[in-house]
C-alpha positions as CSV (number, residue, x, y, z in Angstrom):
1,M,-12.1,85.3,22.7
2,Q,-12.6,88.1,24.8
3,H,-10.9,91.3,22.9
4,Q,-8.2,92.4,24.8
5,K,-8.3,96.3,25.9
6,S,-5.3,98.3,25.2
7,G,-4.5,100.6,28.2
8,N,-5.2,103.8,25.6
9,Q,-8.9,102.4,25.6
10,N,-9.2,104.4,28.8
11,I,-8.9,107.6,26.9
12,S,-12.1,109.4,26.4
13,P,-13.3,110.2,22.9
14,R,-12.6,114.0,23.2
15,Q,-9.0,113.3,24.9
16,L,-8.6,111.6,21.4
17,A,-9.9,114.3,19.4
18,F,-8.0,116.7,21.2
19,I,-4.5,114.7,20.3
20,A,-5.6,114.3,17.0
21,L,-6.4,118.1,16.4
22,R,-3.2,119.2,18.0
23,E,-1.2,117.1,15.3
24,V,-3.5,118.7,12.5
25,H,-2.6,122.0,13.8
26,K,1.0,121.3,13.5
27,G,0.2,120.3,9.7
28,A,-0.9,116.9,9.8
29,Y,-3.6,115.8,7.3
30,A,-6.8,115.0,9.3
31,D,-7.6,111.6,8.3
32,V,-4.0,110.4,8.8
33,A,-4.1,112.2,12.5
34,L,-7.6,110.8,13.0
35,D,-6.5,107.3,11.9
36,R,-3.4,107.4,14.0
37,V,-5.0,108.0,17.6
38,L,-8.1,105.4,16.5
39,A,-5.5,102.9,15.7
40,K,-3.2,103.5,19.0
41,A,-6.7,103.8,21.0
42,D,-7.8,100.4,20.0
43,I,-11.1,101.3,18.6
44,A,-10.9,101.4,15.0
45,D,-12.6,97.9,14.6
46,S,-16.1,98.3,14.6
47,E,-16.7,94.3,15.7
48,V,-15.8,95.1,19.0
49,G,-18.7,96.8,20.5
50,A,-21.6,99.3,20.1
51,K,-19.8,101.8,22.6
52,M,-16.5,101.8,20.9
53,V,-18.3,102.3,17.5
54,S,-20.0,105.3,19.3
55,D,-16.9,106.3,20.5
56,R,-14.9,106.1,17.1
57,R,-18.0,108.2,15.6
58,L,-18.0,110.8,18.4
59,V,-14.1,111.1,17.8
60,T,-14.2,111.6,13.8
61,E,-16.9,114.1,14.1
62,L,-15.4,116.2,16.5
63,V,-11.9,116.1,14.7
64,Y,-13.7,116.7,11.2
65,G,-16.0,119.5,12.7
66,C,-13.4,121.3,14.4
67,T,-11.3,121.5,11.5
68,R,-14.3,122.0,8.9
69,R,-15.2,124.9,11.4
70,Q,-11.8,126.6,12.9
71,R,-12.6,130.0,11.4
72,T,-16.3,130.3,12.6
73,L,-14.9,128.9,15.9
74,D,-12.2,131.4,16.2
75,A,-14.4,134.3,15.3
76,I,-16.9,133.1,18.6
77,V,-13.4,133.0,20.9
78,D,-12.7,136.4,19.4
79,Q,-15.9,137.9,20.7
80,L,-15.9,136.4,23.8
81,A,-12.4,136.5,25.2
82,K,-10.3,139.1,26.1
83,K,-7.4,137.8,23.7
84,K,-8.0,137.0,20.3
85,S,-7.9,133.0,19.3
86,H,-4.4,133.4,17.6
87,Q,-3.1,135.0,20.7
88,Q,-4.4,132.0,23.0
89,P,-2.0,129.2,23.6
90,K,-2.4,126.5,20.6
91,D,-3.5,123.9,22.9
92,L,-6.3,126.0,24.7
93,R,-7.2,127.3,21.4
94,T,-8.1,123.8,20.3
95,I,-9.7,122.6,23.5
96,L,-12.1,125.7,23.1
97,H,-12.8,124.8,19.8
98,L,-14.0,121.3,20.6
99,G,-16.4,123.0,23.5
100,L,-18.1,125.4,21.5
101,Y,-18.0,122.8,18.3
102,Q,-20.1,120.8,20.4
103,L,-22.5,123.7,22.3
104,L,-22.9,124.7,18.5
105,Y,-23.0,121.9,16.2
106,Q,-24.2,118.9,18.2
107,E,-27.7,119.1,19.3
108,R,-27.0,115.1,20.9
109,I,-24.7,116.4,23.4
110,P,-26.3,117.7,26.3
111,P,-24.8,121.3,26.9
112,S,-23.5,120.4,30.7
113,A,-21.6,117.5,28.9
114,A,-20.2,119.8,26.5
115,V,-19.1,122.1,28.8
116,N,-17.8,119.6,31.6
117,T,-16.0,117.4,29.5
118,T,-14.2,120.2,27.8
119,V,-13.3,121.8,31.5
120,Q,-11.7,118.6,32.0
121,L,-10.0,118.5,28.9
122,A,-8.2,121.8,30.4
123,K,-7.2,120.4,33.4
124,E,-5.7,117.0,32.2
125,N,-3.6,118.9,29.6
126,G,-1.7,121.6,31.1
127,F,-4.4,124.5,32.0
128,A,-5.6,123.5,35.2
129,G,-5.5,127.3,35.8
130,L,-7.4,128.4,33.1
131,A,-10.1,125.8,33.8
132,G,-12.1,128.8,35.6
133,F,-11.6,130.9,31.9
134,V,-12.6,128.1,29.8
135,N,-15.8,127.3,32.0
136,G,-16.9,131.1,31.9
137,L,-16.2,131.6,28.4
138,L,-18.4,128.2,27.4
139,R,-21.2,129.0,30.0
140,Q,-21.4,132.9,28.3
141,F,-21.9,131.2,25.2
142,L,-24.5,129.0,26.3
143,R,-26.3,131.7,28.0
144,V,-26.4,133.6,24.8
145,M,-27.5,130.9,22.8
146,E,-30.5,130.0,25.5
147,E,-31.2,133.4,25.2
148,E,-31.8,133.2,21.1
149,V,-33.6,130.0,22.0
150,G,-36.0,132.2,24.3
151,R,-36.3,135.2,21.8
152,T,-37.2,132.8,18.9
153,G,-39.4,130.5,20.6
154,G,-37.5,127.5,19.2
155,G,-34.1,125.7,18.5
156,V,-31.2,128.3,17.6
157,T,-32.1,128.7,13.8
158,G,-35.3,130.7,14.7
159,N,-35.8,131.6,11.1
160,T,-38.0,130.1,8.2
161,D,-35.9,131.5,5.2
162,E,-34.5,128.7,3.1
163,I,-30.8,129.1,3.3
164,F,-31.2,129.5,7.7
165,S,-33.5,126.6,7.8
166,A,-31.2,124.4,5.5
167,S,-27.9,124.9,8.3
168,P,-28.8,124.5,12.2
169,S,-27.1,127.6,13.9
170,L,-26.7,129.9,11.2
171,S,-29.3,132.2,12.3
172,F,-28.1,132.3,15.8
173,L,-24.6,133.1,14.5
174,T,-25.7,135.6,12.1
175,S,-27.0,137.8,15.1
176,F,-24.6,136.5,17.7
177,L,-21.1,137.5,15.7
178,Q,-20.2,140.9,14.6
179,L,-20.0,140.1,11.1
180,P,-18.3,142.6,8.4
181,E,-20.5,143.9,5.5
182,N,-18.5,142.6,3.0
183,P,-19.9,139.5,1.6
184,V,-16.5,137.7,1.1
185,E,-15.9,138.0,4.8
186,R,-19.0,137.5,6.1
187,L,-19.4,134.3,4.1
188,G,-16.2,133.3,4.9
189,I,-16.4,133.5,8.9
190,L,-20.0,132.2,8.9
191,H,-19.4,129.3,7.1
192,S,-15.6,129.0,7.7
193,F,-13.8,129.3,4.3
194,P,-11.0,131.3,3.2
195,D,-11.8,134.5,1.5
196,W,-10.4,133.4,-1.4
197,I,-12.2,130.3,-2.2
198,I,-15.5,132.5,-1.4
199,Q,-14.7,135.2,-4.2
200,V,-13.9,132.6,-6.6
201,W,-17.3,131.1,-6.1
202,I,-19.1,134.5,-5.9
203,D,-17.4,135.6,-9.3
204,Q,-18.8,132.5,-10.7
205,F,-22.2,132.0,-8.8
206,G,-23.0,135.0,-6.9
207,V,-23.3,135.7,-3.4
208,M,-27.0,133.6,-2.8
209,E,-25.8,130.5,-4.6
210,T,-22.5,130.7,-3.1
211,E,-23.9,130.5,0.6
212,K,-25.9,127.7,-0.6
213,L,-22.6,126.2,-1.6
214,C,-21.0,127.0,1.2
215,I,-23.5,125.2,3.5
216,W,-23.6,122.1,1.4
217,M,-19.9,121.9,1.6
218,N,-20.2,121.7,5.3
219,Q,-22.7,118.6,5.5
220,T,-21.6,114.9,5.9
221,P,-21.0,113.6,2.1
222,A,-23.0,110.8,0.9
223,I,-21.9,107.3,0.3
224,D,-22.4,106.2,-3.4
225,L,-22.2,102.5,-4.5
226,R,-21.2,102.1,-8.3
227,V,-22.5,98.3,-9.1
228,N,-20.2,96.1,-11.2
229,P,-22.4,94.8,-13.9
230,L,-20.1,92.0,-14.7
231,R,-20.5,90.4,-11.2
232,A,-24.0,91.8,-9.8
233,D,-27.1,93.9,-10.8
234,L,-29.0,96.9,-8.9
235,E,-31.5,94.6,-7.7
236,T,-29.0,92.1,-6.2
237,V,-27.2,94.6,-4.6
238,E,-30.5,96.3,-3.3
239,A,-31.5,93.2,-1.6
240,A,-28.3,92.2,-0.2
241,L,-27.9,95.9,1.7
242,Q,-31.7,95.9,2.9
243,A,-31.1,92.2,4.3
244,A,-28.3,93.8,6.2
245,G,-30.4,96.8,7.2
246,I,-28.8,99.3,4.9
247,S,-31.3,101.4,3.1
248,C,-30.5,102.9,-0.2
249,Q,-31.8,104.5,-3.2
250,R,-31.2,104.6,-6.8
251,L,-30.2,107.5,-8.9
252,S,-32.0,107.7,-11.8
253,H,-29.7,109.3,-14.0
254,L,-26.9,106.5,-13.4
255,P,-27.5,103.1,-14.4
256,Q,-25.0,101.6,-11.9
257,A,-25.3,103.8,-8.8
258,L,-27.2,103.1,-5.2
259,R,-26.8,105.9,-2.7
260,L,-26.6,104.5,0.8
261,L,-29.1,106.2,3.2
262,S,-28.0,105.1,6.7
263,H,-24.9,104.6,8.3
264,P,-23.1,101.8,6.9
265,G,-20.3,101.2,9.2
266,Q,-17.2,99.3,8.1
267,I,-17.1,99.7,4.5
268,Q,-15.6,96.3,3.8
269,N,-18.1,94.5,6.2
270,L,-20.8,95.2,3.8
271,P,-22.4,92.6,1.3
272,G,-21.1,92.2,-1.7
273,F,-17.7,93.9,-1.1
274,N,-15.3,90.8,-1.2
275,Q,-17.7,89.3,-4.0
276,G,-16.4,92.5,-6.5
277,W,-20.3,93.4,-6.8
278,W,-19.7,97.3,-6.2
279,S,-17.2,99.9,-5.6
280,I,-17.3,102.9,-3.9
281,Q,-17.7,106.2,-6.1
282,D,-19.6,109.3,-6.0
283,S,-22.0,109.9,-8.7
284,S,-20.4,112.9,-10.2
285,A,-17.1,110.4,-10.6
286,Q,-19.4,107.9,-12.1
287,L,-20.6,110.4,-15.0
288,V,-16.7,110.7,-16.2
289,G,-17.1,107.1,-17.2
290,H,-20.1,107.6,-18.9
291,F,-19.2,110.6,-20.7
292,L,-16.3,109.0,-22.1
293,D,-18.5,106.2,-23.4
294,P,-15.6,103.5,-24.0
295,Q,-16.6,100.5,-26.6
296,I,-15.9,97.3,-26.6
297,K,-12.0,96.2,-27.7
298,E,-10.8,99.7,-27.8
299,V,-7.8,101.1,-26.6
300,V,-8.3,103.4,-23.7
301,I,-5.5,105.1,-21.7
302,D,-6.4,106.6,-18.1
303,S,-3.4,109.0,-17.7
304,C,-3.6,110.2,-14.1
305,A,-5.3,106.7,-12.9
306,A,-4.5,106.5,-9.3
307,P,-6.2,105.2,-7.1
308,G,-8.3,104.0,-9.6
309,G,-11.8,104.3,-9.3
310,K,-12.5,105.7,-12.8
311,T,-9.8,103.1,-14.5
312,T,-12.2,100.3,-13.1
313,H,-15.1,101.6,-14.3
314,I,-13.9,101.9,-17.6
315,A,-13.0,98.2,-17.4
316,E,-16.7,97.5,-16.7
317,L,-18.3,99.6,-19.3
318,M,-16.2,97.9,-21.6
319,Q,-17.1,94.6,-20.5
320,D,-13.6,93.8,-19.6
321,M,-12.8,93.7,-23.5
322,G,-10.3,95.4,-24.8
323,K,-7.2,97.3,-23.6
324,I,-6.6,99.9,-20.9
325,W,-3.5,101.4,-20.0
326,A,-3.6,102.8,-16.4
327,C,-0.8,105.4,-16.0
328,D,0.3,107.5,-13.1
329,R,3.8,108.6,-11.9
330,T,3.5,107.3,-8.2
331,A,3.4,103.5,-7.6
332,S,2.4,103.5,-4.2
333,R,-0.9,105.2,-5.3
334,M,-1.8,102.3,-7.5
335,R,-1.7,99.5,-5.1
336,K,-5.4,100.6,-4.6
337,L,-5.9,99.8,-8.0
338,Q,-4.4,96.5,-8.1
339,E,-6.5,95.5,-5.2
340,N,-9.6,96.4,-6.6
341,M,-8.7,94.8,-10.1
342,Q,-8.5,91.8,-7.9
343,R,-11.8,91.9,-6.1
344,L,-13.7,93.2,-9.4
345,H,-12.1,90.3,-11.3
346,L,-10.9,92.6,-13.9
347,K,-8.4,91.5,-16.5
348,S,-8.2,94.3,-19.1
349,I,-6.2,96.9,-17.4
350,E,-2.3,97.4,-17.8
351,I,-0.4,99.4,-15.5
352,C,2.2,102.0,-16.3
353,I,4.1,104.0,-13.7
354,G,5.3,107.2,-15.2
355,D,4.6,111.0,-15.6
356,S,2.1,111.1,-18.4
357,R,4.0,114.2,-19.8
358,N,6.8,111.9,-20.4
359,L,5.5,108.8,-21.9
360,S,6.2,108.8,-25.5
361,Q,4.9,105.0,-26.3
362,F,1.2,106.0,-26.5
363,R,1.6,108.6,-29.4
364,N,-1.6,108.0,-31.5
365,S,-2.7,104.7,-30.1
366,A,-5.8,105.1,-27.9
367,D,-9.7,105.4,-29.2
368,R,-10.0,107.5,-26.1
369,V,-8.1,109.0,-23.1
370,L,-9.0,110.3,-19.9
371,L,-7.5,113.0,-18.5
372,D,-8.9,112.9,-14.9
373,A,-6.1,116.3,-14.0
374,P,-4.8,116.8,-10.2
375,C,-6.8,119.9,-9.2
376,S,-7.5,121.9,-6.2
377,G,-10.4,119.6,-5.1
378,L,-12.8,122.7,-4.5
379,G,-15.6,120.5,-5.7
380,T,-15.2,117.9,-2.9
381,L,-14.0,120.1,0.3
382,H,-16.8,118.2,1.9
383,R,-15.0,115.0,1.6
384,H,-11.4,116.3,2.9
385,A,-12.0,118.4,6.2
386,D,-8.6,120.4,6.0
387,A,-8.5,120.8,2.2
388,R,-9.8,124.1,2.3
389,W,-7.1,125.3,4.4
390,R,-4.4,123.6,2.2
391,Q,-5.0,124.9,-1.2
392,T,-3.9,128.5,-1.8
393,P,-4.3,131.0,-4.9
394,D,-0.6,130.0,-5.7
395,S,-1.0,126.6,-5.4
396,V,-4.0,126.8,-8.0
397,K,-1.4,128.9,-10.2
398,E,0.8,125.9,-9.8
399,L,-2.2,123.3,-10.9
400,S,-3.1,125.1,-13.7
401,V,0.1,125.1,-15.3
402,L,0.4,121.0,-14.7
403,Q,-3.1,120.7,-16.2
404,K,-2.1,122.5,-19.5
405,E,0.9,120.2,-19.9
406,L,-0.8,117.2,-19.2
407,L,-3.6,118.1,-21.5
408,S,-1.1,119.1,-24.3
409,H,1.1,116.0,-23.8
410,T,-1.8,113.3,-23.4
411,S,-3.6,114.9,-26.4
412,T,-0.9,112.8,-28.3
413,F,-2.1,109.9,-27.3
414,V,-5.2,110.0,-29.3
415,K,-5.4,108.7,-32.6
416,E,-7.2,110.9,-35.2
417,G,-10.8,110.8,-34.8
418,G,-10.5,109.8,-31.3
419,V,-11.8,111.0,-28.2
420,L,-10.3,112.8,-24.9
421,V,-12.4,113.4,-21.7
422,Y,-10.7,116.2,-19.6
423,A,-12.1,116.2,-16.4
424,T,-11.5,117.5,-12.7
425,C,-13.0,118.0,-9.1
426,T,-12.9,121.7,-8.6
427,L,-14.8,124.7,-9.1
428,H,-12.0,127.0,-10.5
429,P,-12.3,128.7,-13.9
430,A,-8.4,128.7,-14.0
431,E,-8.4,124.8,-13.9
432,N,-11.4,124.1,-16.0
433,E,-12.8,126.9,-18.9
434,T,-9.3,128.2,-18.9
435,V,-7.6,125.2,-19.4
436,I,-10.0,124.1,-22.5
437,E,-10.2,127.5,-23.9
438,S,-6.5,127.9,-24.0
439,F,-5.9,124.1,-25.7
440,L,-8.5,124.9,-28.1
441,T,-7.1,127.9,-29.0
442,E,-3.7,126.4,-29.6
443,N,-5.1,122.9,-31.3
444,P,-7.6,123.6,-33.7
445,D,-7.7,120.2,-34.9
446,W,-9.8,119.3,-31.6
447,K,-13.1,120.1,-30.9
448,I,-15.7,119.8,-28.2
449,E,-18.1,117.3,-28.7
450,T,-21.6,117.2,-26.7
451,P,-22.0,113.2,-26.8
452,S,-25.0,111.2,-26.8
453,G,-25.8,108.2,-24.6
454,N,-28.0,106.0,-22.1
455,V,-27.2,108.6,-19.4
456,S,-28.8,111.7,-19.6
457,F,-26.1,114.7,-19.6
458,H,-28.5,117.5,-20.5
459,R,-29.1,118.6,-17.0
460,Y,-25.6,119.5,-16.5
461,S,-24.5,120.9,-19.7
462,T,-23.5,124.6,-20.5
463,S,-23.7,126.6,-23.9
464,Q,-20.1,126.0,-24.3
465,G,-20.8,122.0,-24.5
466,W,-19.3,121.0,-21.5
467,L,-20.4,119.6,-18.1
468,K,-20.3,121.7,-14.7
469,I,-21.8,119.9,-11.7
470,V,-22.6,122.9,-8.8
471,P,-22.7,120.3,-5.8
472,H,-25.7,122.2,-4.2
473,Q,-28.0,122.2,-7.1
474,Y,-27.7,118.2,-7.9
475,D,-26.5,116.6,-4.4
476,M,-23.2,115.6,-6.2
477,D,-19.6,116.3,-5.9
478,G,-18.4,119.4,-7.7
479,F,-17.2,118.4,-11.2
480,F,-16.3,119.7,-14.5
481,I,-16.1,117.4,-17.5
482,V,-15.5,118.2,-21.5
483,R,-15.3,115.8,-24.2
484,L,-12.9,116.3,-27.3
485,R,-12.7,115.0,-30.4
486,K,-9.5,114.9,-32.4
487,T,-10.5,115.8,-36.3
488,N,-8.5,116.0,-39.3
489,D,-9.3,119.9,-39.7
490,S,-6.4,122.2,-38.7
491,G,-8.6,125.3,-39.2
């Protein structure tokens, strides 16, 4: 049966990206806006042809890329145009972003195509009178880039320094943009992050390491699988993926992990998905389950469980023998867990809808508790293009209060001698070290414990006893994980 084309399928990928970005600039989440335009254009299904797959990838790249790089793109407009980016009509600013992003970050797109399609966007979206301005600005930028290529005798990188060689176009931007001396503002403009995030990272890691972290956070995220040992093994999944033309590699420090090395297409179409052989879970998140080290027939509480990736990992590690309470205050976010419980054939998980700060029925009932706390997500900014622009210092303060309240209450769930693991996917001390130090000061019957096990944790360990995963050092999402044991020593 021939696929029926909708009228929207004649819309170009760049027009779709413009529509999505316009919604993002009005406040929509980037992934939601993207899904909406792909669905309306009827190119969300990878089975309808190679061109549609290519179009979908281009739309996705443009929407996420322009969202992620908006501060850098604004700086280019500021330097080339008489009016600053914030003084431009909002839709025209979005169109300029699309053109500049293609010229600077999309080497596979011919420059002429990037310019011409952007001028066409301007004409089709109410800016016919400014098409000459768009054409002139983009061609001026292109001339400067070409002059840089001629000067360096190669690509726009033209620099053998480790940092520059790791990020195409960075050397060019450094010479082209009139950057401030202040390292916070300089890195914020070059790598497109708000100043406050740069400052938080420089305070922890220094300027050089922060720049490496920024570069890493602007890369396409890796996709890691966690093999379900109750349904399959690494060899079986490896062979099935390779037979489907998907290359992958094992991660030596994680016994269930495979990293995909080629574009997998639609995840649910990969071999083994429907059979429950594996789940998608970043290697850092997989570490959390191993760090908790749940044992067969124990009672375990995952106190902020949605969407449930760590919950199902706990069940796998316990061989689905025991009792796992998956708690979350948002019922709609638990649907994914319910779906995965069925797909993975797990029976040991019970769902409890409620705010873990208010649940009294679990007092002194659990051998182990996982508090995977709500956080600012500064360790996973590469996975959420707009997250860097949504979080603020004030939102971090609010989160740190919530985290302290959650830790204080969920610690009462633990039996004497039991274990609590606190984890976040952020790189902010106010949500990590400060929360733990405050808790230990107020609760002398709790101690940090360095665990043993079949996973090597020493590479991530700090002198204080917690794990801190800095993304660019380990090529994994940024995480903070600490294991606490409840003792009968009240100090």
